[in-house]
N, C-alpha and C positions, 0 to 999 in steps of 0.2 A: 398515820402519817399520810398527807396528801401526795398523790402521784401526779407528775406533770407530763402532759403530752404536748410537745412543742411549747406554746405559750398558754395552754389551757390546763388548769388544775382539775384533777379528779378528786372530788370531795368524798372520801370513804368514811369519814368519822360521823357523818350525819346524812340522813335521807334527803335527797334533793327533790323539791316539789316539781311536778311536771309543768306547772304554770310558771313561766318566767316572771320575775318582778318587773313591774312597769318601769320603763326608763324615760329619760327626758327626750321626747321626740322633737324634731325641728318644727318651728312654726313658720309657715309660709303664707304670706298675704299679698305680696306685690304682684304675683302672677295673676291674681284674681281681677285686677283692674286695668291692666294694660290692653291695648288693641292687639289681639292675637293674629299672627300671620304665619300659619304653618307653611313651610316651603316643601314642595314635592321633591322626591329624590331625583338625582341626575339632572338637575336643572341649572343651578349655579350656586357658588359660595357667596358672592356679593349680591345683595338684594337692595332694591330701591322702593321705598314708599313714595307714592306720587299723590299730589293733590292739585286741584285746580286753583289757580290764582284768581281770586274773586274780582269782579268788575266793580268800579265805583258807581255812584248814582248817575243816571242819565238825566240831568236836570236842565238841559238846554231845550227849550221848546222847538218842536218841529216847524219847518217852514213849508208852507203849502207848495206842493209840486216838486220839492227838493228832497232827494233821497239822502238820508244821513250817512256819514261814513261808517263802514263796517268795522266791527271789532274782531280780534283774533283771539282764539283760545290760547292760554298760557298755562304751563304746569311747573310745579316746583318739586324737585326730587330730594328725598332724605335717604342717603345711602347707609347701609349697614352690612357688615361682613360676618358671616357665621364663623364661630370658633368651636373647636372640638374639646370636650372635657371627658374625663373618665378616671377610674381607679380600680385595680384588682385587689381582692382579698385572698390571701393564700391559705389553703387547707391541706394538711398532709394526710397520707393514708393512715398513719397512726391515729390521728385525731378522729378521722371518719370511722375507723374500726373500733376504737376503744373509749373515746370520750362519752360521758353520760348525756351531754347536752345535744340538742338537735342543731349541730353547728351549721350545716348547709342551709337549713331553713332560717336560722337566725342571721346568717351572713347575707342571705338574699334580702331579708327585711332591712338590715342595716345599710346595704348597698342602695336600696331604693330611697331610703331617707337621706343618705348622703347626696344622692343625685338631686333630690328636691332642694336640699339646703344649698347646694352649689349654684343651682339656677337662681335661687332667691338672692344669694350674695352677689352674683354677677349683676343681677338687675339693680340691686341696692347700690352697688358701686357706680353704675351709670347714672342713676337718678340723683344721687346726692352730689354729683359733680355738675349739676345744672347751673346755669349762669344767672338765673333770676333769684336774687338772694335778699332776705330781710333779716334784721337782727333785733333781738328782744330789747337791746339797748346799744348805744354806740354805733359806730360806722364800720366795724370790722369784727371778725371772730375773736380776736385777741382782747376785745373789750367786753364781751358778753359775760354777764354775771347776774342776769335777771330772769325770772321765770316767765312762762308764757302768759299772755294777757288777752283780754277781749279786744282791746284797741289794736294790738298787733295782728290778731286774726282778721279784724276788719280791714286793716291796711292791705293785707294779702288778698282778701276776697275782692276788695275794691279794684286792685290792680288786675286781677283775673277777669273781672267783669268788664273793665275798660278795654281789655284785649279780646272781648267777645268769647271768652272761654265758657262753653256750655257746661252745665252740671251733669254729673254722671247719672245715667238712667238704667244702666245694665252692668252686670259683672259676669265673669266667666264662671260657669258651673263647676262644681267640684267633681262631677262625673268624669269617666274616662273619655267621653266624647267632647268635641269642641262645640259647645253651645253656650249661649248666654241666658241669664235669667233677669227679669226686670227688677229694678229697685226704685224707691222713691227718689226723685231728682235731688241731688245735693253735691257739694264738693266733698272730696275724700281727703282726710288727713291721716297719714301713716307715721308712726313714731315709736320710740322705745317704751317699754312698760314702766320704766322709771318715772315717766311723766304723768302717770295716772293720777297721783294725788293732786298735782298742780292743775291738771285739766278739770278734775272734779271740783276743785275750789274756784274755778273761773266763773265769773258772773254769767248767768244764763245757761249753765250746763244742765242738760236733761239726761239722766241715765237711761239705759236700755229698758230697765224695769218699768219706767213710766212712759214708754212709747205709746201704749194703748194699741191701736190697730196697726201702727207702723212697725215693720219688721226690721231687725238688724240685718246688715248686709252679710255678716259672717260672725262666727263665734267670738272672734277677737275684737269686735266692736264694743266700746264701753258706753258710748252716748253721743250726743250732738250738742253743739253750741251754734245757735242760729242756723245757718245753712251749711255747716261743716260737720261731717260725721267722723268720729275719731276711732281709728283701728290701731291697736297696739301689738307689738311683737318684741320679745326679748332678743331677737336676732339682730335688730337694727342698732348696732353699737354706736356710742358717741365718740367724739374726739376727746381723748383724755387730756385734762389740764390745758386745754387750748384757749380758755377764756380769760376773763379778768380775775381780779382777786376774789377768792371764794369766801374769805372770812370764816365765820362759824355757821353761816346760814345757807350756803349753797354746796351741793354735792361736788366733791373733788377726789380724784384718785390719789393725788399726792398730799392733799390737804392745803395746798398753796393756791393754785389757780382752778377756776371752775371748769368742770367738764362741760363740753358744748354738745348739745343734742340737736340733730337736724329733724325738723318736722316737715315732711313732704306733703304739700297741699296742692291738689291738682283737679282739673276738670276732665271732661270726656276727651278721649283720644290724645291725651297729652304725651303718652309714651306707648311704644309698641314692643312686643316680644316675638321673636322668630325662632321657633323650634324647627328642626328638620322633620317633615311629615307631621302627623297629628298626635293628639292625646299625650302630650308631654315629650314625645319623641325620644324616649330613653330605651336603649337596646340592652337587655340583660344577657349576659354570657356566663354559662356554667360549664366548667371543665372538671369532671369528677376525677379524684385520684384513682390510680390503677391503670391508666392508659399510658403505655410506654412509648417514647419516641427518642430521637437522637439527643435531645437536650435533657431528657429525664428517663434514662434507660430502664429504671426500675419502677417507673410509674408512681413515684413517691409524693408528687405534688399535684394538687388541683387548685382551681381558682373559681371564685365567684366575682364577676366583674360587671361593670356598667360603662356605657359611653353614650355621649349625646353631642349633637351640634346645637348651638344656641347663640342667640345674640339679643341684646336689649338696646333700645335707642329712644332718646327723647325726640318726639315728633314735632313739638312746638314748645320752645323754651318759655314763651309768654303764657302758656296755659298750665304751667307748673311752677311753683315757688318753693324755695327752701327757707323756712323760718328757723333761725338758729337761736336756741334758748338754753338757759341753765335750768337746773332742777333744785328745788328746795330740799335741804337736808332735813330729815325727820329724826 
């Protein structure tokens, strides 16, 4: 009979392998492509990204002996406010003393993954609320019931190029240090993994396996269509039943209206991320059971916790577009 320590079961009927079974780890991709701006401690909670307002062409010929009027520098601010996130995991003294699993170690790993997923979802919430929107069909989300197409991608990239959105040439390294690594110039599209079949069926798709000397930007990249590289994540959920009639051909949660999936297509410096300090800016906190205080006189409880300050912001709405599409039912 299994014995329970808190919410953890002791499995006495069978030997437990020392290697834990692999679990579903969070997939984080958005933090790789934003403009990182780590904020030093004790500076401010509100942060401003600043950029120079560019000058127009000076196409009036100079007049001999006449000094032209001077121009003045102008700047545009994009404000963002850091917010704090975090969560504790409770571990009792009984669990620590008697449970067979390395609970503290596993809790530390799970806390780190939760922190990464939290940052990813905060960033996703900001980016999918952008104002530059295209639809696979129709003029609103409620009409969408068509899969992604080459023409719609071209409509997006044409709009990005018209606004002088430069292609992404670097991404944030996966190392603990804040550093970037170069990539081949391209626009980046980030979307849910449900779109993979439709993307692969799109005219002009080239899978990663056929890149030759070109390297994928990350493990989640599946391929390229013209100058757009596609990176997919199962975390980037759609709006369920938000589209037009699904019929039998489009994916639908209820079976009536199509689920609508945002495809985020962006250029360089389209959005920024602001952690407090560097390298993810996550503070781990471990309080072992066994330490008595006024709130826990017997020292029965301990905690593995994490906290962080973070914010994400769209820096230029015209350099990022949200293409809303449906997904073909297989």
